[in-house]
BALUMMI-269382 format. One record per atom (N, C-alpha, C, CB): residue in three letters; atom name; x, y, z. Coordinates in nm, 3 decimals. Atoms other than C-alpha are relative to their C-alpha. Glycine has a CB too. Layout:
residues N
<rec "ALA","CA",<X,Y,Z>>
...
//
This chain:
residues 68
<rec "MET","N",<-0.105,0.062,-0.127>>
<rec "MET","CA",<0.120,1.842,-0.039>>
<rec "MET","C",<0.112,0.051,-0.009>>
<rec "MET","CB",<0.033,-0.152,0.005>>
<rec "GLU","N",<-0.108,-0.057,-0.024>>
<rec "GLU","CA",<0.365,1.975,0.118>>
<rec "GLU","C",<0.131,-0.081,-0.022>>
<rec "GLU","CB",<-0.014,0.044,0.118>>
<rec "HIS","N",<-0.113,0.097,0.042>>
<rec "HIS","CA",<0.733,1.858,0.048>>
<rec "HIS","C",<0.019,-0.098,0.101>>
<rec "HIS","CB",<0.136,0.070,-0.025>>
<rec "ARG","N",<-0.015,0.082,-0.107>>
<rec "ARG","CA",<0.791,1.724,0.377>>
<rec "ARG","C",<-0.101,-0.119,0.017>>
<rec "ARG","CB",<-0.003,0.081,0.109>>
<rec "HIS","N",<0.102,0.122,0.006>>
<rec "HIS","CA",<0.451,1.518,0.374>>
<rec "HIS","C",<0.035,-0.081,-0.112>>
<rec "HIS","CB",<-0.153,0.042,-0.016>>
<rec "ARG","N",<-0.018,0.097,0.127>>
<rec "ARG","CA",<0.532,1.390,0.021>>
<rec "ARG","C",<0.134,-0.089,0.041>>
<rec "ARG","CB",<0.026,0.096,-0.163>>
<rec "MET","N",<-0.143,0.070,-0.029>>
<rec "MET","CA",<0.889,1.282,0.136>>
<rec "MET","C",<-0.036,-0.112,0.097>>
<rec "MET","CB",<0.121,0.108,0.072>>
<rec "THR","N",<0.047,0.096,-0.085>>
<rec "THR","CA",<0.719,1.114,0.419>>
<rec "THR","C",<-0.083,-0.132,-0.053>>
<rec "THR","CB",<-0.079,0.073,0.088>>
<rec "MET","N",<0.093,0.121,0.062>>
<rec "MET","CA",<0.465,0.919,0.222>>
<rec "MET","C",<0.088,-0.079,-0.106>>
<rec "MET","CB",<-0.146,0.063,-0.083>>
<rec "GLU","N",<-0.082,0.089,0.082>>
<rec "GLU","CA",<0.729,0.816,-0.031>>
<rec "GLU","C",<0.085,-0.092,0.080>>
<rec "GLU","CB",<0.086,0.079,-0.091>>
<rec "ARG","N",<-0.069,0.126,-0.097>>
<rec "ARG","CA",<0.948,0.656,0.257>>
<rec "ARG","C",<-0.091,-0.093,0.041>>
<rec "ARG","CB",<0.067,0.047,0.137>>
<rec "MET","N",<0.088,0.101,-0.034>>
<rec "MET","CA",<0.643,0.498,0.381>>
<rec "MET","C",<-0.036,-0.112,-0.118>>
<rec "MET","CB",<-0.123,0.072,0.047>>
<rec "ARG","N",<0.027,0.107,0.106>>
<rec "ARG","CA",<0.567,0.351,0.035>>
<rec "ARG","C",<0.117,-0.087,-0.017>>
<rec "ARG","CB",<-0.037,0.061,-0.138>>
<rec "GLU","N",<-0.114,0.057,0.013>>
<rec "GLU","CA",<0.913,0.251,0.013>>
<rec "GLU","C",<0.021,-0.124,0.116>>
<rec "GLU","CB",<0.102,0.115,0.007>>
<rec "HIS","N",<-0.006,0.089,-0.113>>
<rec "HIS","CA",<0.906,0.066,0.351>>
<rec "HIS","C",<-0.123,-0.119,-0.013>>
<rec "HIS","CB",<-0.014,0.094,0.141>>
<rec "LEU","N",<0.104,0.086,0.040>>
<rec "LEU","CA",<0.577,-0.098,0.250>>
<rec "LEU","C",<0.027,-0.092,-0.100>>
<rec "LEU","CB",<-0.103,0.068,-0.039>>
<rec "ALA","N",<-0.046,0.092,0.100>>
<rec "ALA","CA",<0.711,-0.239,-0.056>>
<rec "ALA","C",<0.094,-0.085,0.036>>
<rec "ALA","CB",<0.045,0.059,-0.104>>
<rec "HIS","N",<-0.071,0.083,-0.058>>
<rec "HIS","CA",<0.982,-0.374,0.122>>
<rec "HIS","C",<-0.062,-0.113,0.117>>
<rec "HIS","CB",<0.092,0.084,0.046>>
<rec "ALA","N",<0.050,0.083,-0.096>>
<rec "ALA","CA",<0.770,-0.527,0.385>>
<rec "ALA","C",<-0.079,-0.100,-0.066>>
<rec "ALA","CB",<-0.075,0.070,0.100>>
<rec "ASP","N",<0.067,0.090,0.088>>
<rec "ASP","CA",<0.554,-0.689,0.113>>
<rec "ASP","C",<0.108,-0.097,-0.056>>
<rec "ASP","CB",<-0.076,0.080,-0.113>>
<rec "SER","N",<-0.108,0.085,0.064>>
<rec "SER","CA",<0.883,-0.828,-0.052>>
<rec "SER","C",<0.053,-0.104,0.119>>
<rec "SER","CB",<0.131,0.103,-0.062>>
<rec "GLU","N",<-0.049,0.077,-0.108>>
<rec "GLU","CA",<0.994,-0.975,0.294>>
<rec "GLU","C",<-0.109,-0.107,0.026>>
<rec "GLU","CB",<0.031,0.090,0.127>>
<rec "LEU","N",<0.104,0.083,-0.038>>
<rec "LEU","CA",<0.649,-1.140,0.362>>
<rec "LEU","C",<0.003,-0.100,-0.115>>
<rec "LEU","CB",<-0.138,0.075,0.023>>
<rec "GLU","N",<0.012,0.068,0.121>>
<rec "GLU","CA",<0.643,-1.277,0.004>>
<rec "GLU","C",<0.130,-0.109,0.015>>
<rec "GLU","CB",<0.006,0.110,-0.135>>
<rec "THR","N",<-0.112,0.098,-0.027>>
<rec "THR","CA",<0.995,-1.441,0.083>>
<rec "THR","C",<-0.033,-0.097,0.097>>
<rec "THR","CB",<0.121,0.066,0.046>>
<rec "ALA","N",<0.029,0.073,-0.108>>
<rec "ALA","CA",<0.867,-1.566,0.403>>
<rec "ALA","C",<-0.086,-0.118,-0.048>>
<rec "ALA","CB",<-0.065,0.085,0.104>>
<rec "GLN","N",<0.092,0.107,0.063>>
<rec "GLN","CA",<0.589,-1.751,0.222>>
<rec "GLN","C",<0.061,-0.102,-0.071>>
<rec "GLN","CB",<-0.092,0.055,-0.089>>
<rec "HIS","N",<-0.069,0.099,0.068>>
<rec "HIS","CA",<0.826,-1.934,0.028>>
<rec "HIS","C",<0.056,-0.106,0.082>>
<rec "HIS","CB",<0.098,0.057,-0.073>>
<rec "PHE","N",<-0.070,0.108,-0.108>>
<rec "PHE","CA",<0.979,-2.120,0.343>>
<rec "PHE","C",<-0.130,-0.070,0.054>>
<rec "PHE","CB",<0.100,0.080,0.143>>
<rec "LEU","N",<0.121,0.066,-0.069>>
<rec "LEU","CA",<0.601,-2.235,0.432>>
<rec "LEU","C",<-0.052,-0.097,-0.103>>
<rec "LEU","CB",<-0.119,0.108,0.047>>
<rec "ASP","N",<0.079,0.098,0.109>>
<rec "ASP","CA",<0.414,-2.538,0.262>>
<rec "ASP","C",<-0.149,0.017,0.044>>
<rec "ASP","CB",<0.050,-0.181,0.007>>
<rec "PRO","N",<0.134,-0.033,-0.021>>
<rec "PRO","CA",<0.050,-2.445,0.258>>
<rec "PRO","C",<-0.070,-0.135,-0.008>>
<rec "PRO","CB",<-0.052,0.107,-0.102>>
<rec "ASP","N",<0.092,0.127,0.003>>
<rec "ASP","CA",<-0.047,-2.809,0.183>>
<rec "ASP","C",<0.057,-0.112,0.113>>
<rec "ASP","CB",<0.002,-0.071,-0.163>>
<rec "LEU","N",<-0.026,0.077,-0.110>>
<rec "LEU","CA",<0.098,-2.943,0.515>>
<rec "LEU","C",<-0.135,0.006,0.097>>
<rec "LEU","CB",<0.133,0.055,0.069>>
<rec "HIS","N",<0.110,0.011,-0.087>>
<rec "HIS","CA",<-0.163,-3.054,0.777>>
<rec "HIS","C",<0.038,0.033,0.136>>
<rec "HIS","CB",<-0.059,-0.131,-0.005>>
<rec "ASP","N",<-0.051,-0.041,-0.139>>
<rec "ASP","CA",<0.037,-2.908,1.062>>
<rec "ASP","C",<-0.085,0.128,0.042>>
<rec "ASP","CB",<0.169,0.035,-0.003>>
<rec "GLU","N",<0.109,-0.106,-0.035>>
<rec "GLU","CA",<-0.238,-2.658,1.230>>
<rec "GLU","C",<0.089,0.129,0.013>>
<rec "GLU","CB",<-0.092,-0.035,0.151>>
<rec "ALA","N",<-0.079,-0.125,-0.044>>
<rec "ALA","CA",<0.051,-2.422,1.362>>
<rec "ALA","C",<0.049,0.050,-0.150>>
<rec "ALA","CB",<0.139,-0.037,0.119>>
<rec "GLU","N",<-0.043,-0.060,0.114>>
<rec "GLU","CA",<0.206,-2.387,0.998>>
<rec "GLU","C",<-0.109,0.054,-0.081>>
<rec "GLU","CB",<0.074,-0.088,-0.072>>
<rec "MET","N",<0.119,-0.049,0.082>>
<rec "MET","CA",<-0.137,-2.344,0.845>>
<rec "MET","C",<-0.035,0.128,0.047>>
<rec "MET","CB",<-0.123,-0.091,0.007>>
<rec "ALA","N",<0.030,-0.113,-0.053>>
<rec "ALA","CA",<-0.205,-2.075,1.072>>
<rec "ALA","C",<0.093,0.115,-0.025>>
<rec "ALA","CB",<-0.016,-0.022,0.124>>
<rec "LEU","N",<-0.076,-0.083,0.037>>
<rec "LEU","CA",<0.106,-1.912,0.991>>
<rec "LEU","C",<-0.005,0.036,-0.166>>
<rec "LEU","CB",<0.118,-0.046,0.051>>
<rec "VAL","N",<0.006,-0.018,0.140>>
<rec "VAL","CA",<0.060,-1.941,0.608>>
<rec "VAL","C",<-0.136,0.105,-0.005>>
<rec "VAL","CB",<-0.014,-0.157,-0.089>>
<rec "LYS","N",<0.084,-0.070,-0.011>>
<rec "LYS","CA",<-0.267,-1.780,0.683>>
<rec "LYS","C",<0.034,0.149,0.046>>
<rec "LYS","CB",<-0.076,-0.065,0.067>>
<rec "ALA","N",<-0.038,-0.127,-0.051>>
<rec "ALA","CA",<-0.132,-1.497,0.886>>
<rec "ALA","C",<0.082,0.065,-0.087>>
<rec "ALA","CB",<0.060,-0.006,0.123>>
<rec "ILE","N",<-0.102,-0.069,0.098>>
<rec "ILE","CA",<0.156,-1.405,0.638>>
<rec "ILE","C",<-0.111,0.036,-0.129>>
<rec "ILE","CB",<0.149,-0.119,-0.051>>
<rec "ALA","N",<0.069,-0.045,0.127>>
<rec "ALA","CA",<-0.108,-1.396,0.343>>
<rec "ALA","C",<-0.095,0.121,0.055>>
<rec "ALA","CB",<-0.090,-0.132,-0.079>>
<rec "ASP","N",<0.069,-0.116,-0.040>>
<rec "ASP","CA",<-0.334,-1.176,0.558>>
<rec "ASP","C",<0.082,0.127,0.026>>
<rec "ASP","CB",<-0.071,-0.033,0.115>>
<rec "ALA","N",<-0.081,-0.115,-0.025>>
<rec "ALA","CA",<-0.055,-0.953,0.640>>
<rec "ALA","C",<0.027,0.064,-0.156>>
<rec "ALA","CB",<0.145,-0.046,0.087>>
<rec "ARG","N",<-0.033,-0.076,0.138>>
<rec "ARG","CA",<0.038,-0.920,0.261>>
<rec "ARG","C",<-0.115,0.062,-0.047>>
<rec "ARG","CB",<0.052,-0.093,-0.115>>
<rec "THR","N",<0.108,-0.062,0.036>>
<rec "THR","CA",<-0.305,-0.832,0.191>>
<rec "THR","C",<-0.025,0.145,0.071>>
<rec "THR","CB",<-0.104,-0.093,0.023>>
<rec "LEU","N",<0.005,-0.147,-0.096>>
<rec "LEU","CA",<-0.308,-0.540,0.461>>
<rec "LEU","C",<0.116,0.077,-0.059>>
<rec "LEU","CB",<0.030,-0.022,0.188>>
<rec "VAL","N",<-0.106,-0.062,0.077>>
<rec "VAL","CA",<0.039,-0.441,0.326>>
<rec "VAL","C",<-0.037,0.051,-0.126>>
<rec "VAL","CB",<0.102,-0.087,-0.020>>
<rec "SER","N",<0.037,-0.026,0.139>>
<rec "SER","CA",<-0.085,-0.438,-0.024>>
<rec "SER","C",<-0.089,0.106,0.001>>
<rec "SER","CB",<-0.059,-0.115,-0.071>>
<rec "ASP","N",<0.099,-0.100,-0.022>>
<rec "ASP","CA",<-0.383,-0.230,0.073>>
<rec "ASP","C",<0.050,0.143,0.018>>
<rec "ASP","CB",<-0.075,-0.037,0.115>>
<rec "ALA","N",<-0.050,-0.127,-0.027>>
<rec "ALA","CA",<-0.179,0.027,0.255>>
<rec "ALA","C",<0.099,0.060,-0.101>>
<rec "ALA","CB",<0.060,-0.005,0.126>>
<rec "LEU","N",<-0.083,-0.065,0.137>>
<rec "LEU","CA",<0.076,0.047,-0.051>>
<rec "LEU","C",<-0.081,0.063,-0.093>>
<rec "LEU","CB",<0.077,-0.106,-0.090>>
<rec "GLU","N",<0.088,-0.055,0.098>>
<rec "GLU","CA",<-0.196,0.111,-0.280>>
<rec "GLU","C",<-0.073,0.117,0.042>>
<rec "GLU","CB",<-0.091,-0.095,-0.043>>
<rec "THR","N",<0.038,-0.138,-0.062>>
<rec "THR","CA",<-0.336,0.392,-0.051>>
<rec "THR","C",<0.117,0.091,-0.028>>
<rec "THR","CB",<-0.028,-0.007,0.165>>
<rec "ALA","N",<-0.102,-0.097,0.005>>
<rec "ALA","CA",<-0.004,0.543,-0.033>>
<rec "ALA","C",<0.038,0.054,-0.136>>
<rec "ALA","CB",<0.114,-0.054,0.059>>
<rec "ARG","N",<-0.040,-0.035,0.162>>
<rec "ARG","CA",<0.052,0.532,-0.417>>
<rec "ARG","C",<-0.107,0.091,-0.047>>
<rec "ARG","CB",<0.003,-0.142,-0.109>>
<rec "TRP","N",<0.111,-0.069,0.032>>
<rec "TRP","CA",<-0.298,0.658,-0.457>>
<rec "TRP","C",<0.029,0.162,0.062>>
<rec "TRP","CB",<-0.135,-0.083,0.066>>
<rec "ARG","N",<-0.010,-0.126,-0.087>>
<rec "ARG","CA",<-0.225,0.958,-0.202>>
<rec "ARG","C",<0.099,0.076,-0.070>>
<rec "ARG","CB",<0.042,-0.023,0.155>>
<rec "LEU","N",<-0.124,-0.063,0.047>>
<rec "LEU","CA",<0.115,1.032,-0.380>>
<rec "LEU","C",<-0.043,0.066,-0.143>>
<rec "LEU","CB",<0.127,-0.114,-0.013>>
<rec "GLU","N",<0.055,-0.033,0.117>>
<rec "GLU","CA",<-0.054,1.040,-0.718>>
<rec "GLU","C",<-0.109,0.101,-0.003>>
<rec "GLU","CB",<-0.041,-0.109,-0.054>>
<rec "GLU","N",<0.106,-0.116,-0.021>>
<rec "GLU","CA",<-0.348,1.260,-0.608>>
<rec "GLU","C",<0.052,0.135,0.030>>
<rec "GLU","CB",<-0.091,-0.032,0.114>>
<rec "HIS","N",<-0.076,-0.124,-0.021>>
<rec "HIS","CA",<-0.125,1.511,-0.481>>
<rec "HIS","C",<0.140,0.037,-0.046>>
<rec "HIS","CB",<0.006,0.012,0.122>>
<rec "GLY","N",<-0.109,-0.007,0.051>>
<rec "GLY","CA",<0.163,1.471,-0.710>>
<rec "GLY","C",<-0.013,0.120,-0.087>>
<rec "GLY","CB",<0.038,-0.120,-0.058>>
//
């Protein structure tokens, strides 16, 4: 992996890790036990977003290790 591409992947991994941390923090402001439909939808959307960010983060880590 060329140096520039590696640096880009590392920056992307850093941003994804930050995004996951921000989403985790956002989850703490929500109560998944409420019966408010809007809040329940938001809880699900944030959980789904964390799953997608986690998958992307794992892929970025794998690519960095593969070409490390």
